[in-house]
C-alpha positions in Angstrom: 97.5 78.4 73.7 99.2 79.2 77.0 101.0 82.5 77.2 104.8 82.4 76.9 105.2 85.9 78.2 108.1 86.2 80.6 107.6 88.6 83.5 110.9 90.2 84.5 111.4 90.4 88.3 114.3 92.7 89.3 116.7 91.3 91.9 115.9 93.3 94.9 114.0 92.5 98.1 111.3 94.7 99.7 111.8 94.9 103.5 109.1 96.3 105.8 109.3 96.5 109.6 106.0 96.9 111.4 104.0 96.8 114.6 100.2 97.1 115.0 99.6 98.2 111.4 96.5 96.1 110.8 94.5 99.0 109.3 97.1 99.8 106.7 99.4 96.9 106.0 97.0 95.2 103.6 96.7 98.3 101.4 100.4 98.7 101.3 101.1 95.1 100.3 98.4 95.3 97.6 100.4 98.0 96.0 103.7 96.1 96.1 102.8 92.7 94.6 104.3 91.9 91.3 107.3 94.2 91.7 109.7 91.6 93.1 109.5 87.9 94.2 110.8 88.7 97.7 108.9 90.8 100.1 109.7 90.5 103.8 107.5 91.8 106.6 109.4 91.9 110.0 106.8 92.2 112.7 107.8 93.5 116.2 105.2 92.1 118.5 101.9 93.3 116.9 98.8 92.7 119.1 96.1 93.9 116.6 96.1 91.1 114.1 98.7 92.5 111.7 100.4 89.0 111.2 97.1 87.4 110.4 96.6 89.9 107.6 100.1 89.5 106.3 99.7 85.7 106.1 97.2 86.2 103.3 99.8 87.6 101.0 102.7 85.9 99.1 105.3 87.4 101.4 107.7 86.1 104.1 106.6 87.0 107.6 109.1 87.1 110.5 108.8 88.0 114.1 111.6 89.8 115.8 112.2 92.0 118.8 112.2 95.8 118.6 115.7 97.2 118.9 115.1 100.8 117.7 114.5 101.7 114.1 118.1 101.4 112.9 119.0 98.1 114.5 115.6 96.5 113.7 115.8 97.5 110.0 119.3 96.0 109.8 118.2 92.8 111.3 115.3 92.6 108.9 117.6 93.3 105.9 119.7 90.3 106.8 116.7 88.0 106.1 116.4 89.2 102.5 116.9 87.0 99.5 118.8 89.6 97.6 121.5 92.1 98.5 119.6 95.0 97.0 117.1 96.3 99.6 114.1 98.5 99.0 113.3 99.6 102.5 109.7 100.7 103.1 107.5 101.4 106.1 104.2 99.7 106.7 102.3 102.8 105.7 104.1 103.3 102.4 103.5 102.0 98.8 104.6 103.0 95.3 102.9 104.9 92.5 102.7 103.3 89.0 105.5 105.4 87.6 107.9 104.3 90.3 106.9 100.6 89.8 107.7 100.8 86.1 111.0 102.5 86.7 112.1 100.1 89.4 111.7 97.2 87.0 114.1 98.9 84.6 117.0 99.6 87.0 120.1 97.6 86.2 121.3 97.3 89.8 124.8 96.2 88.7 126.9 98.8 90.7 126.9 98.1 94.4 128.1 101.6 95.2 125.0 103.2 93.7 122.1 104.1 95.9 118.7 105.3 94.7 116.7 108.2 96.0 112.9 108.7 95.7 110.5 111.5 96.1 107.7 111.1 98.6 104.1 112.2 98.4 102.8 112.3 101.9 99.1 112.3 102.8 97.1 113.6 105.7 94.1 111.3 105.4 93.3 111.6 101.7 94.9 115.1 101.3 98.3 115.2 99.6 100.8 117.4 101.4 103.1 119.5 99.1 104.5 122.0 101.5 105.5 122.3 105.2 107.7 119.6 106.9 106.0 116.9 104.8 106.5 118.5 101.4 109.4 118.1 99.0 110.4 115.0 100.9 113.2 112.8 99.3 115.0 109.8 100.8 117.4 107.1 99.7 115.5 103.8 100.1 117.2 101.4 97.6 120.7 100.2 98.3 123.0 97.2 98.4 123.3 95.8 102.0 127.0 94.8 101.3 127.9 98.5 101.1 125.1 100.3 103.1 123.4 99.8 106.4 121.3 101.8 108.8 122.9 103.5 111.8 122.1 102.3 115.3 119.8 105.2 116.3 116.5 104.3 117.9 114.7 107.1 115.9 115.4 109.4 112.9 117.8 106.7 111.7 120.1 107.4 108.7 121.8 105.3 106.1 125.6 104.9 106.4 126.9 105.4 102.9 130.4 104.7 101.7 132.5 107.7 100.6 132.3 106.6 97.0 128.5 106.2 97.0 126.8 107.5 93.8 123.3 108.8 94.5 120.8 108.4 91.7 117.3 109.8 91.5 114.4 107.6 90.3 111.3 109.1 88.8 108.0 108.3 90.5 106.9 108.6 94.1 106.6 106.6 97.3 103.1 107.2 98.7 103.1 107.7 102.4 100.0 107.8 104.6 101.3 109.9 107.5 98.1 109.4 109.5 94.8 107.6 109.4 93.1 109.9 112.0 94.1 112.5 114.5 94.4 110.1 117.4 96.7 107.8 115.3 98.9 110.8 114.3 99.1 112.0 117.9 100.1 108.5 119.2 102.8 108.4 116.5 104.1 111.8 117.5 104.1 110.7 121.2 106.1 107.6 120.3 108.6 109.6 118.3 108.9 112.2 121.1 109.7 109.5 123.6 112.4 108.0 121.3 113.7 111.4 120.6 114.0 112.3 124.3 115.9 109.1 124.9 118.2 109.9 122.0 118.9 113.4 123.4 119.7 111.9 126.8 122.1 109.4 125.2 123.8 112.2 123.3 124.2 114.3 126.5 122.3 117.2 125.1 121.1 120.1 127.2 117.4 120.9 127.2 117.0 124.2 129.2 113.6 125.6 130.2 113.8 128.3 127.6 114.3 125.8 124.8 111.3 123.8 126.1 109.1 126.9 126.1 110.1 128.4 122.7 111.0 125.4 120.5 107.3 124.3 119.9 106.4 127.8 118.6 109.5 127.8 116.4 108.7 124.4 115.0 105.2 125.6 114.1 106.4 128.8 112.5 109.0 126.9 110.5 106.6 124.4 109.2 103.5 126.6 108.6 105.2 129.8 107.4 108.8 129.3 106.4 108.1 126.0 104.6 104.8 127.4 103.2 102.6 124.8 105.0 99.7 127.3 104.9 99.4 126.5 101.2 98.2 123.1 102.1 95.2 124.7 103.9 93.8 123.0 107.0 96.0 120.0 106.5 99.1 122.2 106.6 97.9 123.8 109.8 97.3 120.4 111.4 100.7 119.2 110.4 102.4 122.3 111.8 100.4 121.9 115.0 101.5 118.3 115.3 105.1 119.2 114.8 104.8 121.7 117.6 103.2 119.1 119.8 106.0 116.6 119.0 108.6 119.2 119.9 106.9 120.1 123.1 106.5 116.5 124.3 110.1 115.7 123.3 111.6 118.4 125.5 109.1 117.6 128.3 110.1 113.9 128.3 113.8 114.8 127.9 113.7 117.1 131.0 111.9 114.3 132.9 114.5 111.7 131.9 117.3 114.2 132.7 116.0 114.8 136.2 115.6 111.1 136.9 119.1 110.5 135.7 120.5 113.2 138.0 118.4 111.9 140.9 120.1 108.5 140.6 123.6 110.0 140.9 
């Protein structure tokens, strides 16, 4: 006799933007199937076969231009079937506890936003301290009330004054890097975007700041935020934060000099 069990699908869409994530997107999508009937992958010009992998999954694939993180995420959200958006990156998926709890959310108050704890990984090693430890972010919201700002990097959600933040038990699992070269490339990309953001904001990046900021970033991550408790992984993450900070100020000074030369 055929089963008459009704599988409840909550009315929210999962929206993912990505570019060149062929080595991770499949694993992420594997962990998201069955949570909702609407998953959108918004590709920004991948050249590594990412779209070919995505086409093997019951998701909606779109191609769109890169306009910075904030604008690109907003463009992708407009394609969603539902107003409630669970915004994820291509290297993120959900643990079983969070999957269960998401299915029980009523989602009947559009001023509510939902915040999740993150468990970040360096390879297979979970990070519980340093810059990647105790990470929490709002990722589920109603697009009628909430949108991303227009920043190219380190984008933030624009919340209404009356927004009610609710925490949901469970974790978003985030693979921060697949290997050292991948992580370094990611930090280089963020450094470039961060430098352009500083230039746009008219910030001043003096020589002393460029010299001392990387060391301060390392000390903050490794010592003040107890990154050393994560062992070698904590040292690596602190080192990469120092590298990111160093490159950001180097690129910012270069852009600043180029801007002044054009005057």
